[in-house]
Backbone as JSON Lines, residues from 0, in Angstrom:
{"i":0,"aa":"M","n":[-12.6,28.93,10.54],"ca":[-11.53,28.09,9.16],"c":[-11.59,28.2,7.6]}
{"i":1,"aa":"N","n":[-11.14,28.48,6.9],"ca":[-10.91,29.03,5.76],"c":[-11.21,27.5,4.9]}
{"i":2,"aa":"P","n":[-12.63,27.36,3.93],"ca":[-12.62,26.5,3.93],"c":[-11.72,25.25,2.7]}
{"i":3,"aa":"S","n":[-10.78,26.54,2.18],"ca":[-10.12,25.95,0.92],"c":[-9.05,25.2,2.03]}
{"i":4,"aa":"I","n":[-8.96,25.33,3.46],"ca":[-7.96,25.25,4.74],"c":[-8.31,23.42,4.93]}
{"i":5,"aa":"I","n":[-10.18,23.19,4.89],"ca":[-10.63,22.54,5.4],"c":[-10.23,21.42,5.06]}
{"i":6,"aa":"N","n":[-10.61,21.59,3.38],"ca":[-10.42,20.82,2.07],"c":[-9.19,19.93,1.97]}
{"i":7,"aa":"R","n":[-7.96,20.93,2.54],"ca":[-7.16,20.55,2.14],"c":[-6.32,19.28,3.73]}
{"i":8,"aa":"H","n":[-7.19,19.93,4.59],"ca":[-6.98,18.69,5.5],"c":[-7.76,17.74,5.26]}
{"i":9,"aa":"D","n":[-8.84,17.22,4.54],"ca":[-9.58,16.26,4.07],"c":[-8.88,15.75,3.32]}
{"i":10,"aa":"L","n":[-8.09,16.46,1.99],"ca":[-6.83,15.68,1.22],"c":[-5.82,15.14,2.12]}
{"i":11,"aa":"I","n":[-5.44,15.33,2.77],"ca":[-4.44,15.25,3.45],"c":[-4.25,13.96,4.01]}
{"i":12,"aa":"R","n":[-5.5,13.93,4.99],"ca":[-6.53,12.91,5.5],"c":[-5.99,11.43,4.7]}
{"i":13,"aa":"R","n":[-6.65,11.87,3.4],"ca":[-7.34,10.98,2.65],"c":[-6.42,10.61,2.2]}
{"i":14,"aa":"G","n":[-4.78,11.34,1.4],"ca":[-3.89,11.16,1.03],"c":[-2.41,9.92,1.79]}
{"i":15,"aa":"R","n":[-3.13,10.35,3.39],"ca":[-2.33,9.63,4.59],"c":[-2.69,8.1,4.28]}
{"i":16,"aa":"L","n":[-3.87,8.08,4.31],"ca":[-4.94,6.61,4.64],"c":[-4.69,5.85,3.17]}
{"i":17,"aa":"L","n":[-4.49,6.57,2.03],"ca":[-3.79,6.02,0.9],"c":[-2.09,5.52,1.06]}
{"i":18,"aa":"E","n":[-1.92,5.87,1.87],"ca":[-0.27,5.45,1.37],"c":[-0.3,4.56,2.73]}
{"i":19,"aa":"Y","n":[-0.76,4.67,3.77],"ca":[-0.73,3.78,4.87],"c":[-1.22,2.16,4.4]}
{"i":20,"aa":"F","n":[-2.1,2.7,3.25],"ca":[-2.76,1.18,2.69],"c":[-1.62,0.59,1.14]}
{"i":21,"aa":"T","n":[-0.88,2.16,0.52],"ca":[-0.05,1.11,0.31],"c":[1.05,0.22,0.64]}
{"i":22,"aa":"V","n":[1.71,0.92,1.82],"ca":[2.94,0.14,2.53],"c":[2.36,-0.76,3.04]}
{"i":23,"aa":"I","n":[1.19,-0.8,3.8],"ca":[0.7,-2.41,4.06],"c":[0.54,-3.64,2.85]}
{"i":24,"aa":"W","n":[-0.05,-2.72,1.27],"ca":[0.05,-3.79,0.98],"c":[1.09,-4.19,0.53]}
{"i":25,"aa":"N","n":[2.08,-3.13,-0.33],"ca":[3.44,-4.02,-0.51],"c":[4.42,-4.36,-0.2]}
{"i":26,"aa":"G","n":[4.18,-4.2,1.14],"ca":[4.78,-5.32,2.24],"c":[4.59,-7.05,2.02]}
{"i":27,"aa":"L","n":[3.15,-7.07,2.28],"ca":[2.81,-8.32,1.92],"c":[3.29,-8.6,0.88]}
{"i":28,"aa":"E","n":[3.41,-7.98,-0.41],"ca":[3.03,-8.12,-1.76],"c":[4.77,-8.59,-2.14]}
{"i":29,"aa":"A","n":[6.19,-7.37,-1.44],"ca":[7.45,-7.57,-1.21],"c":[7.35,-9.69,-0.52]}
{"i":30,"aa":"L","n":[6.89,-9.1,0.42],"ca":[7.04,-11.01,1.45],"c":[6.51,-12.02,-0.07]}
{"i":31,"aa":"V","n":[5.52,-11.7,0.14],"ca":[5.09,-13.39,-1.25],"c":[5.69,-12.86,-2.05]}
{"i":32,"aa":"S","n":[6.69,-12.34,-3.41],"ca":[7.18,-12.1,-4.01],"c":[8.36,-12.61,-4.04]}
{"i":33,"aa":"I","n":[9.68,-11.92,-2.57],"ca":[10.33,-12.69,-2.88],"c":[10.69,-13.86,-2.56]}
{"i":34,"aa":"T","n":[10.01,-14.34,-1.48],"ca":[9.65,-15.56,-1.14],"c":[9.7,-16.61,-1.76]}
{"i":35,"aa":"A","n":[8.37,-16.66,-2.75],"ca":[7.94,-17.1,-3.75],"c":[9.07,-17.24,-5.65]}
{"i":36,"aa":"G","n":[9.68,-16.23,-5.51],"ca":[10.56,-16.03,-6.61],"c":[12.26,-16.85,-5.77]}
{"i":37,"aa":"V","n":[12.75,-16.68,-4.56],"ca":[13.52,-17.99,-4.04],"c":[13.51,-18.97,-4.41]}
{"i":38,"aa":"F","n":[12.31,-19.46,-4.21],"ca":[11.69,-20.83,-4.28],"c":[11.91,-21.31,-5.54]}
{"i":39,"aa":"A","n":[11.43,-20.27,-6.31],"ca":[11.02,-21.13,-8.07],"c":[12.33,-20.89,-8.72]}
{"i":40,"aa":"G","n":[13.26,-19.68,-8.6],"ca":[14.28,-19.25,-9.35],"c":[14.47,-18.43,-10.51]}
{"i":41,"aa":"S","n":[13.0,-17.55,-10.01],"ca":[12.7,-16.5,-10.36],"c":[13.48,-15.26,-10.39]}
{"i":42,"aa":"V","n":[13.7,-14.73,-11.27],"ca":[14.4,-13.41,-11.43],"c":[13.81,-12.27,-11.83]}
{"i":43,"aa":"S","n":[12.49,-12.43,-12.33],"ca":[11.65,-11.48,-12.24],"c":[10.38,-11.73,-11.3]}
{"i":44,"aa":"L","n":[10.43,-12.71,-10.53],"ca":[9.35,-12.58,-9.75],"c":[10.07,-11.87,-8.15]}
{"i":45,"aa":"V","n":[11.38,-12.14,-8.14],"ca":[12.32,-11.24,-6.9],"c":[12.32,-9.89,-7.25]}
{"i":46,"aa":"G","n":[12.55,-10.15,-8.53],"ca":[12.74,-8.17,-8.98],"c":[11.3,-7.55,-8.74]}
{"i":47,"aa":"F","n":[10.36,-7.81,-8.78],"ca":[8.48,-7.46,-8.35],"c":[8.62,-7.09,-7.51]}
{"i":48,"aa":"G","n":[9.41,-7.93,-6.37],"ca":[9.35,-7.7,-5.06],"c":[9.9,-6.81,-4.46]}
{"i":49,"aa":"L","n":[11.36,-6.84,-4.83],"ca":[11.97,-5.56,-5.1],"c":[11.35,-4.03,-4.94]}
{"i":50,"aa":"D","n":[10.67,-4.41,-6.18],"ca":[9.99,-3.28,-6.34],"c":[9.21,-2.85,-5.25]}
{"i":51,"aa":"S","n":[8.34,-3.6,-4.95],"ca":[7.59,-3.53,-3.76],"c":[7.78,-2.87,-2.46]}
{"i":52,"aa":"V","n":[9.21,-3.47,-2.33],"ca":[10.33,-2.85,-1.24],"c":[9.95,-0.96,-1.63]}
{"i":53,"aa":"I","n":[10.72,-0.67,-2.51],"ca":[11.2,0.68,-3.09],"c":[9.44,1.46,-2.98]}
{"i":54,"aa":"E","n":[8.49,0.45,-3.43],"ca":[7.19,1.42,-3.05],"c":[6.94,1.85,-1.45]}
{"i":55,"aa":"V","n":[7.2,0.18,-0.85],"ca":[7.05,0.53,0.75],"c":[7.87,1.93,1.2]}
{"i":56,"aa":"A","n":[9.12,1.84,0.5],"ca":[10.01,2.95,1.31],"c":[9.8,4.3,0.62]}
{"i":57,"aa":"S","n":[8.67,4.1,-0.68],"ca":[8.17,5.48,-1.2],"c":[6.94,6.02,-0.95]}
{"i":58,"aa":"G","n":[5.95,4.67,0.03],"ca":[4.74,5.31,0.45],"c":[5.17,5.59,2.29]}
{"i":59,"aa":"A","n":[6.87,5.45,2.64],"ca":[6.76,5.81,3.98],"c":[6.93,7.34,3.69]}
{"i":60,"aa":"T","n":[8.18,7.52,2.91],"ca":[8.41,9.04,2.43],"c":[7.47,9.59,2.03]}
{"i":61,"aa":"L","n":[5.88,9.55,1.62],"ca":[5.18,10.08,1.47],"c":[4.68,10.43,2.32]}
{"i":62,"aa":"I","n":[4.35,9.66,3.68],"ca":[3.51,9.98,4.41],"c":[4.39,11.18,5.09]}
{"i":63,"aa":"W","n":[5.46,10.81,5.54],"ca":[6.45,11.96,6.11],"c":[6.19,13.46,5.1]}
{"i":64,"aa":"R","n":[6.46,13.55,4.08],"ca":[5.92,14.75,2.87],"c":[4.41,15.24,3.43]}
{"i":65,"aa":"L","n":[3.5,14.29,3.65],"ca":[2.23,14.46,4.45],"c":[1.96,15.35,5.43]}
{"i":66,"aa":"R","n":[3.11,14.75,6.38],"ca":[2.51,15.16,8.12],"c":[3.26,16.27,7.63]}
{"i":67,"aa":"N","n":[4.0,16.67,6.7],"ca":[5.12,18.58,6.8],"c":[4.3,18.96,5.82]}
{"i":68,"aa":"D","n":[3.17,18.58,5.28],"ca":[2.42,19.46,4.37],"c":[2.21,21.24,4.27]}
{"i":69,"aa":"L","n":[1.64,21.05,5.58],"ca":[1.42,22.19,6.38],"c":[2.52,23.5,6.47]}
{"i":70,"aa":"D","n":[3.74,23.12,6.96],"ca":[4.78,23.66,7.51],"c":[5.11,24.23,5.98]}
{"i":71,"aa":"L","n":[5.13,25.52,5.69],"ca":[5.56,25.99,3.7],"c":[7.21,26.04,3.7]}
{"i":72,"aa":"S","n":[7.44,26.02,5.19],"ca":[9.4,26.46,5.35],"c":[9.96,24.92,4.79]}
{"i":73,"aa":"R","n":[8.85,23.82,5.04],"ca":[10.13,22.4,4.79],"c":[9.4,21.67,3.43]}
{"i":74,"aa":"R","n":[8.24,22.59,2.95],"ca":[7.34,21.28,2.27],"c":[8.53,21.32,0.75]}
{"i":75,"aa":"E","n":[8.54,22.05,0.32],"ca":[9.38,22.15,-1.03],"c":[10.78,20.99,-0.85]}
{"i":76,"aa":"R","n":[11.3,21.54,0.48],"ca":[12.56,20.56,0.81],"c":[12.4,18.89,0.87]}
{"i":77,"aa":"V","n":[11.33,19.04,1.21],"ca":[10.53,17.63,2.07],"c":[10.39,16.91,0.28]}
{"i":78,"aa":"E","n":[9.73,17.78,-0.32],"ca":[9.06,17.21,-1.95],"c":[10.37,16.86,-2.58]}
{"i":79,"aa":"R","n":[11.4,17.62,-2.57],"ca":[12.42,17.15,-3.09],"c":[13.26,16.13,-2.52]}
{"i":80,"aa":"T","n":[13.29,15.95,-0.89],"ca":[13.98,14.8,-0.82],"c":[13.78,13.38,-1.14]}
{"i":81,"aa":"T","n":[12.16,13.16,-0.75],"ca":[11.11,12.44,-1.32],"c":[11.45,12.09,-3.04]}
{"i":82,"aa":"L","n":[11.49,13.06,-3.6],"ca":[11.66,12.24,-5.31],"c":[13.3,11.61,-5.13]}
{"i":83,"aa":"K","n":[14.19,12.06,-4.73],"ca":[15.51,11.52,-4.92],"c":[15.44,10.22,-4.21]}
{"i":84,"aa":"I","n":[15.13,9.72,-3.14],"ca":[15.37,8.53,-2.18],"c":[14.1,7.87,-3.36]}
{"i":85,"aa":"V","n":[13.67,8.4,-4.03],"ca":[12.45,6.81,-5.0],"c":[13.3,7.0,-6.18]}
{"i":86,"aa":"G","n":[13.77,8.23,-6.45],"ca":[14.37,7.97,-7.64],"c":[16.4,6.97,-8.07]}
{"i":87,"aa":"W","n":[16.91,7.25,-6.71],"ca":[18.06,6.03,-6.41],"c":[17.47,4.92,-6.45]}
{"i":88,"aa":"C","n":[16.58,4.9,-5.47],"ca":[15.66,3.34,-5.44],"c":[15.74,2.62,-7.06]}
{"i":89,"aa":"F","n":[14.84,3.35,-7.72],"ca":[14.33,3.18,-9.18],"c":[15.55,2.27,-10.03]}
{"i":90,"aa":"V","n":[16.99,3.02,-10.02],"ca":[17.9,3.06,-10.62],"c":[18.75,1.79,-10.06]}
{"i":91,"aa":"A","n":[18.86,1.48,-8.81],"ca":[19.38,0.4,-8.39],"c":[18.61,-0.9,-8.52]}
{"i":92,"aa":"L","n":[17.61,-0.27,-8.74],"ca":[16.53,-1.83,-9.16],"c":[17.0,-2.14,-10.5]}
{"i":93,"aa":"A","n":[16.52,-1.45,-11.34],"ca":[17.04,-1.42,-12.76],"c":[18.45,-2.52,-13.28]}
{"i":94,"aa":"L","n":[19.15,-1.86,-12.05],"ca":[20.79,-2.33,-11.63],"c":[21.01,-3.71,-11.99]}
{"i":95,"aa":"Y","n":[20.24,-3.85,-10.44],"ca":[19.93,-5.16,-9.71],"c":[19.3,-6.43,-11.04]}
{"i":96,"aa":"I","n":[18.37,-6.03,-11.61],"ca":[17.56,-6.37,-12.36],"c":[18.18,-6.98,-14.0]}
{"i":97,"aa":"T","n":[18.9,-6.3,-14.31],"ca":[20.06,-6.33,-15.54],"c":[20.59,-7.29,-15.12]}
{"i":98,"aa":"L","n":[21.22,-7.23,-14.06],"ca":[22.08,-8.14,-13.38],"c":[22.2,-9.77,-13.53]}
{"i":99,"aa":"E","n":[21.0,-9.88,-12.68],"ca":[20.19,-11.18,-12.24],"c":[19.89,-11.87,-13.79]}
{"i":100,"aa":"C","n":[19.12,-10.56,-14.33],"ca":[18.99,-11.16,-15.79],"c":[19.53,-12.11,-16.68]}
{"i":101,"aa":"G","n":[21.03,-11.2,-16.86],"ca":[22.09,-11.28,-18.03],"c":[22.04,-12.86,-17.04]}
{"i":102,"aa":"V","n":[22.67,-12.75,-16.27],"ca":[23.06,-13.84,-15.76],"c":[22.2,-15.18,-15.96]}
{"i":103,"aa":"T","n":[20.79,-15.35,-15.48],"ca":[19.87,-16.63,-15.82],"c":[19.81,-17.23,-17.0]}
{"i":104,"aa":"I","n":[19.77,-15.87,-17.98],"ca":[19.99,-16.2,-19.0],"c":[21.34,-17.25,-19.87]}
{"i":105,"aa":"I","n":[22.32,-16.51,-19.5],"ca":[24.03,-17.24,-19.85],"c":[23.91,-18.46,-18.98]}
{"i":106,"aa":"A","n":[23.69,-18.72,-17.99],"ca":[23.77,-19.67,-17.34],"c":[22.56,-20.85,-17.07]}
{"i":107,"aa":"H","n":[21.61,-20.09,-18.09],"ca":[20.55,-21.22,-18.35],"c":[19.74,-21.57,-17.31]}
{"i":108,"aa":"E","n":[19.25,-20.81,-16.27],"ca":[18.96,-21.32,-15.02],"c":[17.3,-21.43,-15.19]}
{"i":109,"aa":"E","n":[16.51,-22.27,-15.5],"ca":[15.15,-22.35,-15.61],"c":[14.61,-22.76,-14.27]}
{"i":110,"aa":"P","n":[13.11,-21.11,-14.02],"ca":[12.64,-21.02,-13.06],"c":[11.6,-22.07,-12.97]}
{"i":111,"aa":"K","n":[11.36,-22.92,-11.97],"ca":[9.76,-23.49,-10.98],"c":[8.9,-23.04,-11.48]}
{"i":112,"aa":"Q","n":[8.24,-23.24,-11.72],"ca":[6.69,-22.75,-11.52],"c":[6.25,-22.35,-10.25]}
{"i":113,"aa":"S","n":[5.48,-21.05,-10.37],"ca":[5.44,-20.43,-9.13],"c":[3.76,-19.98,-9.38]}
{"i":114,"aa":"L","n":[3.08,-20.65,-8.31],"ca":[1.61,-20.22,-8.43],"c":[1.34,-19.04,-7.24]}
{"i":115,"aa":"P","n":[1.88,-19.12,-6.76],"ca":[2.31,-17.88,-5.44],"c":[2.03,-16.69,-6.42]}
{"i":116,"aa":"G","n":[3.77,-16.95,-6.97],"ca":[3.51,-15.6,-7.69],"c":[2.5,-14.97,-8.43]}
{"i":117,"aa":"I","n":[1.53,-16.1,-9.04],"ca":[0.99,-15.88,-10.44],"c":[-0.28,-15.32,-9.58]}
{"i":118,"aa":"V","n":[-1.07,-15.59,-8.47],"ca":[-2.04,-15.16,-7.97],"c":[-1.54,-13.52,-7.28]}
{"i":119,"aa":"I","n":[-0.36,-13.35,-6.85],"ca":[0.05,-11.98,-6.22],"c":[-0.05,-10.58,-7.45]}
{"i":120,"aa":"A","n":[0.88,-11.44,-9.04],"ca":[0.74,-10.37,-9.6],"c":[-0.73,-10.41,-10.15]}
{"i":121,"aa":"A","n":[-1.72,-11.02,-10.52],"ca":[-2.88,-11.19,-10.87],"c":[-3.85,-9.53,-9.78]}
{"i":122,"aa":"A","n":[-3.51,-9.86,-8.99],"ca":[-4.08,-9.26,-7.27],"c":[-3.15,-7.7,-7.55]}
{"i":123,"aa":"S","n":[-2.21,-7.6,-7.87],"ca":[-1.61,-6.3,-8.45],"c":[-2.18,-5.72,-9.53]}
{"i":124,"aa":"L","n":[-2.06,-6.05,-10.57],"ca":[-2.74,-5.76,-11.81],"c":[-4.11,-5.09,-11.35]}
{"i":125,"aa":"I","n":[-5.06,-5.49,-10.46],"ca":[-6.55,-4.98,-10.1],"c":[-6.1,-4.14,-9.29]}
{"i":126,"aa":"A","n":[-5.39,-4.27,-7.91],"ca":[-5.26,-3.1,-7.44],"c":[-4.86,-1.57,-7.41]}
{"i":127,"aa":"M","n":[-3.31,-1.95,-8.4],"ca":[-2.97,-1.08,-8.27],"c":[-3.59,0.2,-9.21]}
{"i":128,"aa":"P","n":[-4.17,-0.16,-10.57],"ca":[-5.01,1.13,-11.49],"c":[-6.04,2.0,-10.21]}
{"i":129,"aa":"L","n":[-6.37,1.38,-9.74],"ca":[-7.35,1.64,-8.62],"c":[-6.68,2.93,-7.5]}
{"i":130,"aa":"L","n":[-5.73,2.12,-7.07],"ca":[-4.97,3.18,-6.26],"c":[-4.51,4.37,-7.22]}
{"i":131,"aa":"A","n":[-3.88,4.03,-7.99],"ca":[-3.29,5.01,-8.84],"c":[-3.83,6.26,-8.81]}
{"i":132,"aa":"R","n":[-5.79,6.14,-9.15],"ca":[-6.69,6.98,-9.52],"c":[-6.98,7.95,-8.22]}
{"i":133,"aa":"A","n":[-6.87,6.96,-7.48],"ca":[-7.02,7.56,-5.7],"c":[-5.95,8.82,-5.62]}
{"i":134,"aa":"K","n":[-4.56,8.67,-6.04],"ca":[-3.59,9.08,-5.35],"c":[-3.87,10.23,-6.09]}
{"i":135,"aa":"R","n":[-3.83,10.49,-8.04],"ca":[-3.86,11.26,-8.3],"c":[-5.13,12.39,-7.91]}
{"i":136,"aa":"R","n":[-6.25,12.22,-7.31],"ca":[-6.83,12.97,-7.26],"c":[-6.42,13.84,-5.82]}
{"i":137,"aa":"V","n":[-5.63,13.14,-4.9],"ca":[-5.31,13.96,-4.18],"c":[-4.23,14.61,-4.45]}
{"i":138,"aa":"A","n":[-3.72,13.75,-5.15],"ca":[-2.15,15.07,-5.46],"c":[-2.46,16.22,-6.58]}
{"i":139,"aa":"S","n":[-3.39,16.24,-7.15],"ca":[-4.34,17.32,-8.09],"c":[-4.57,18.25,-6.65]}
{"i":140,"aa":"G","n":[-5.21,17.89,-6.1],"ca":[-6.13,18.75,-5.06],"c":[-4.88,19.38,-4.56]}
{"i":141,"aa":"I","n":[-3.81,18.85,-4.05],"ca":[-3.0,19.32,-2.83],"c":[-1.83,20.12,-3.64]}
{"i":142,"aa":"G","n":[-1.23,19.81,-4.76],"ca":[-0.26,20.92,-6.08],"c":[0.84,19.59,-5.75]}
{"i":143,"aa":"S","n":[1.04,18.14,-5.35],"ca":[1.93,17.69,-4.87],"c":[2.59,16.5,-5.76]}
{"i":144,"aa":"A","n":[4.0,17.44,-6.4],"ca":[4.61,16.36,-7.51],"c":[5.19,15.59,-6.86]}
{"i":145,"aa":"A","n":[5.29,15.39,-5.67],"ca":[5.88,13.9,-4.93],"c":[4.83,12.98,-4.97]}
{"i":146,"aa":"M","n":[3.63,13.58,-4.39],"ca":[2.29,12.41,-4.47],"c":[1.93,11.53,-5.88]}
{"i":147,"aa":"H","n":[2.02,12.92,-6.8],"ca":[1.96,12.48,-9.15],"c":[3.15,11.42,-8.82]}
{"i":148,"aa":"A","n":[3.8,11.59,-8.5],"ca":[5.02,10.6,-8.84],"c":[4.68,9.41,-7.73]}
{"i":149,"aa":"D","n":[4.49,9.41,-7.09],"ca":[4.04,8.72,-6.48],"c":[2.79,7.34,-7.35]}
{"i":150,"aa":"S","n":[1.67,8.04,-7.44],"ca":[0.83,7.34,-8.03],"c":[1.23,6.85,-9.7]}
{"i":151,"aa":"K","n":[2.17,7.53,-9.98],"ca":[2.95,6.84,-10.89],"c":[3.38,5.64,-10.58]}
{"i":152,"aa":"Q","n":[3.99,5.73,-10.03],"ca":[4.62,4.01,-9.35],"c":[3.43,3.16,-9.75]}
{"i":153,"aa":"A","n":[2.61,3.72,-9.19],"ca":[1.29,2.9,-9.08],"c":[1.04,1.83,-10.11]}
{"i":154,"aa":"D","n":[0.67,3.17,-11.04],"ca":[0.74,2.3,-12.48],"c":[1.18,1.79,-13.12]}
{"i":155,"aa":"F","n":[3.12,2.34,-12.64],"ca":[3.94,1.57,-13.49],"c":[4.37,0.19,-12.19]}
{"i":156,"aa":"C","n":[3.39,-0.41,-11.25],"ca":[3.23,-1.45,-10.56],"c":[2.65,-2.04,-11.55]}
{"i":157,"aa":"A","n":[1.14,-1.53,-12.02],"ca":[0.33,-2.52,-12.81],"c":[0.82,-2.75,-14.16]}
{"i":158,"aa":"Y","n":[1.59,-2.0,-14.75],"ca":[2.45,-2.86,-15.85],"c":[3.39,-3.62,-15.41]}
{"i":159,"aa":"L","n":[4.26,-3.95,-14.39],"ca":[5.35,-4.9,-13.73],"c":[4.34,-5.54,-13.37]}
{"i":160,"aa":"S","n":[2.9,-5.52,-13.15],"ca":[2.76,-7.11,-12.71],"c":[1.88,-7.95,-14.29]}
{"i":161,"aa":"A","n":[1.65,-7.06,-15.02],"ca":[1.2,-7.59,-16.32],"c":[2.4,-8.29,-17.25]}
{"i":162,"aa":"I","n":[3.72,-7.86,-16.97],"ca":[4.63,-8.72,-17.8],"c":[5.15,-9.43,-16.89]}
{"i":163,"aa":"L","n":[5.12,-9.8,-15.53],"ca":[5.29,-10.56,-14.54],"c":[4.63,-11.34,-14.53]}
{"i":164,"aa":"L","n":[3.21,-11.47,-14.91],"ca":[2.38,-12.62,-15.28],"c":[2.13,-13.29,-16.51]}
{"i":165,"aa":"T","n":[2.42,-12.59,-17.33],"ca":[3.03,-12.94,-19.28],"c":[4.0,-13.95,-19.11]}
{"i":166,"aa":"G","n":[4.99,-13.4,-18.13],"ca":[6.45,-14.64,-18.12],"c":[6.41,-15.78,-17.31]}
{"i":167,"aa":"L","n":[5.44,-15.21,-16.06],"ca":[4.99,-16.68,-15.21],"c":[4.03,-17.81,-15.98]}
{"i":168,"aa":"L","n":[3.05,-16.98,-16.58],"ca":[1.8,-18.21,-17.01],"c":[2.87,-18.7,-18.44]}
{"i":169,"aa":"L","n":[4.1,-18.28,-19.39],"ca":[4.01,-18.34,-20.25],"c":[5.69,-19.75,-19.53]}
{"i":170,"aa":"N","n":[5.93,-19.64,-18.87],"ca":[6.89,-20.33,-18.43],"c":[5.86,-21.92,-17.54]}
{"i":171,"aa":"A","n":[5.08,-21.35,-16.86],"ca":[4.25,-22.64,-16.07],"c":[2.94,-23.41,-17.36]}
{"i":172,"aa":"L","n":[2.79,-22.84,-18.21],"ca":[1.89,-23.06,-18.98],"c":[2.37,-23.64,-20.66]}
{"i":173,"aa":"V","n":[3.65,-23.14,-20.88],"ca":[4.22,-23.78,-22.48],"c":[5.58,-23.99,-21.82]}
{"i":174,"aa":"G","n":[6.47,-23.89,-20.68],"ca":[7.37,-24.68,-20.36],"c":[8.8,-23.24,-21.26]}
{"i":175,"aa":"W","n":[7.9,-21.95,-21.37],"ca":[9.49,-21.38,-21.59],"c":[10.02,-20.48,-20.79]}
{"i":176,"aa":"W","n":[10.87,-20.89,-20.33],"ca":[12.36,-20.95,-18.84],"c":[12.4,-19.7,-19.48]}
{"i":177,"aa":"W","n":[12.28,-19.52,-20.89],"ca":[13.53,-17.65,-20.73],"c":[12.3,-16.44,-21.37]}
{"i":178,"aa":"A","n":[11.3,-17.01,-20.96],"ca":[10.17,-15.68,-21.06],"c":[10.41,-14.71,-19.17]}
{"i":179,"aa":"D","n":[10.73,-15.64,-18.8],"ca":[10.86,-15.3,-17.26],"c":[12.17,-14.25,-17.18]}
{"i":180,"aa":"P","n":[13.0,-14.58,-17.69],"ca":[14.23,-13.25,-17.72],"c":[14.37,-12.19,-18.26]}
{"i":181,"aa":"L","n":[13.23,-12.77,-19.49],"ca":[12.65,-12.04,-20.45],"c":[12.28,-10.83,-19.88]}
{"i":182,"aa":"A","n":[10.57,-11.11,-18.96],"ca":[10.03,-10.61,-18.64],"c":[10.71,-9.03,-17.82]}
{"i":183,"aa":"G","n":[12.0,-9.79,-17.15],"ca":[12.48,-9.12,-16.19],"c":[13.32,-8.13,-16.88]}
{"i":184,"aa":"L","n":[13.95,-8.27,-17.83],"ca":[14.46,-7.19,-19.03],"c":[13.68,-6.09,-19.29]}
{"i":185,"aa":"I","n":[12.11,-6.28,-19.65],"ca":[11.18,-5.96,-20.16],"c":[10.94,-4.44,-19.16]}
{"i":186,"aa":"M","n":[11.14,-5.06,-17.68],"ca":[10.78,-3.88,-16.89],"c":[11.82,-3.07,-16.84]}
{"i":187,"aa":"V","n":[13.28,-2.96,-16.97],"ca":[14.48,-2.69,-17.23],"c":[14.02,-0.92,-17.4]}
{"i":188,"aa":"P","n":[13.6,-0.66,-18.67],"ca":[14.01,0.55,-19.03],"c":[13.05,1.49,-18.3]}
{"i":189,"aa":"I","n":[11.91,0.66,-18.07],"ca":[10.76,1.46,-17.13],"c":[10.84,2.26,-16.0]}
{"i":190,"aa":"I","n":[11.44,0.64,-15.31],"ca":[11.8,1.39,-14.17],"c":[13.17,2.41,-13.95]}
{"i":191,"aa":"A","n":[14.59,2.57,-15.15],"ca":[15.23,3.29,-15.43],"c":[15.06,4.67,-15.76]}
{"i":192,"aa":"K","n":[13.87,4.05,-16.26],"ca":[13.15,5.68,-16.55],"c":[12.79,6.68,-15.61]}
{"i":193,"aa":"E","n":[11.65,5.83,-14.65],"ca":[11.11,6.29,-13.38],"c":[12.32,6.92,-12.4]}
{"i":194,"aa":"G","n":[13.2,6.0,-12.61],"ca":[14.28,6.42,-12.2],"c":[15.01,8.03,-11.98]}
{"i":195,"aa":"V","n":[15.02,7.74,-13.52],"ca":[15.5,9.13,-14.0],"c":[15.2,10.62,-13.89]}
{"i":196,"aa":"D","n":[14.18,10.25,-13.64],"ca":[12.56,11.4,-13.82],"c":[12.21,12.03,-12.16]}
{"i":197,"aa":"A","n":[12.49,11.14,-11.3],"ca":[12.41,11.14,-10.37],"c":[13.99,12.23,-9.7]}
{"i":198,"aa":"L","n":[15.15,11.66,-10.38],"ca":[16.49,12.48,-9.52],"c":[16.22,13.3,-10.77]}
{"i":199,"aa":"Q","n":[15.89,14.14,-12.33],"ca":[15.81,15.33,-12.53],"c":[14.44,16.04,-12.18]}
{"i":200,"aa":"E","n":[13.94,15.39,-11.55],"ca":[12.7,16.34,-10.57],"c":[11.48,16.28,-12.08]}
{"i":201,"aa":"R","n":[11.82,15.99,-13.09],"ca":[10.64,15.73,-13.82],"c":[9.51,14.57,-14.12]}
{"i":202,"aa":"T","n":[8.79,15.17,-12.87],"ca":[7.81,14.02,-12.55],"c":[6.18,14.94,-12.22]}
{"i":203,"aa":"C","n":[6.55,16.14,-12.5],"ca":[5.55,17.72,-12.28],"c":[4.16,17.18,-13.25]}
{"i":204,"aa":"C","n":[3.26,18.08,-13.05],"ca":[1.89,17.21,-13.91],"c":[1.19,18.46,-14.07]}
{"i":205,"aa":"H","n":[0.5,18.95,-15.02],"ca":[-0.71,19.98,-15.21],"c":[-1.43,20.14,-14.19]}
{"i":206,"aa":"E","n":[-1.79,18.98,-13.59],"ca":[-2.52,18.48,-12.64],"c":[-2.53,19.56,-11.11]}
{"i":207,"aa":"C","n":[-1.07,19.04,-11.02],"ca":[-0.56,19.52,-9.83],"c":[-0.22,20.87,-9.29]}
{"i":208,"aa":"G","n":[-0.11,21.58,-10.99],"ca":[0.27,23.07,-11.13],"c":[1.68,23.36,-11.26]}
{"i":209,"aa":"C","n":[2.29,22.48,-11.59],"ca":[3.51,22.74,-11.97],"c":[3.8,22.66,-13.41]}
{"i":210,"aa":"D","n":[5.35,23.42,-13.42],"ca":[5.37,23.99,-15.21],"c":[6.12,22.57,-15.51]}
């Protein structure tokens, strides 16, 4: 068998393992974040949890993409479909967070402190950059724009984790209740840009061999 084909098989297998990890990690992250956010009344924490749900969906579609990698007749169509699904999910999430943060600020709804939220945000801040780096290596090796976009989501999740952690800590340590919805609003343009880029298929990179 051609060595390049063997190497591609290895990269696909590694990519699928990374996506399985993504689905499991973000599934747990979503469960903890949304539950803690509902109990604490934290819109940024709920928004972070919903972003994790989107990453689960993205991971699942990437598994589908990788399963069809060797079928050349389907590969491009699967790539495009994957990008569209992820893009619309991000746009919907940006709209949701904008609405909820606006209502929270207008109604002056003060969130409670959330230790589970702080822990999950800190853990994500550590794990996501490592996951993103590993996914980029696979994306570069197989020339997949969809997987490169997925690696950007892991980077993006790390940014959201930092924003979320800052908001939760300011609320917990100095009582700045408005830091929580403000953190949510800061997330919105980042989320919206990723969604629009995916819908317009502007996710290619030089490493993936895209124009």
